[in-house]
Steps between C-alpha positions, in 0.01 A plus 500: 500500500782752592687413180197567286439835675858614460483410135183706451657798673817471281266465188306817602815702531662374182195496281502867380866467404422188302204680332729785400766274364244312287370846365854595422570176308184527306540866411878480451562807691661615836329498826430873496320469165303202595381668830425827323276338242254419780215748574498646862220269590689203358816590674337431836345165419626352169819372647300296752254359228495117546659505840201307647553193294864522549454499880239217486738262316731524790260316738525160319837553343704611805312262735567212281863595449550528882335156565715330235815660638422378838409158392822458282739661749395282788474165317715208622710494174584859536607438866731216387653707230564796737684276762 
């Protein structure tokens, strides 16, 4: 649960930067040009468009990843290899 929460917080912080990077790649311009092409209303909300689904995917994804890591790292074969 804590792993999924921390992944969601990290995603919420990094999401606008990733959105701006994608806009720059699609437009083939620098960051200033990509940001200035947005209207004032868009500047406040456009970089967070789609953040909800990005956050939602971390619930099953991060939880499964943590559970598999715990299972593999504490398996008997892993304990034999580490000794």
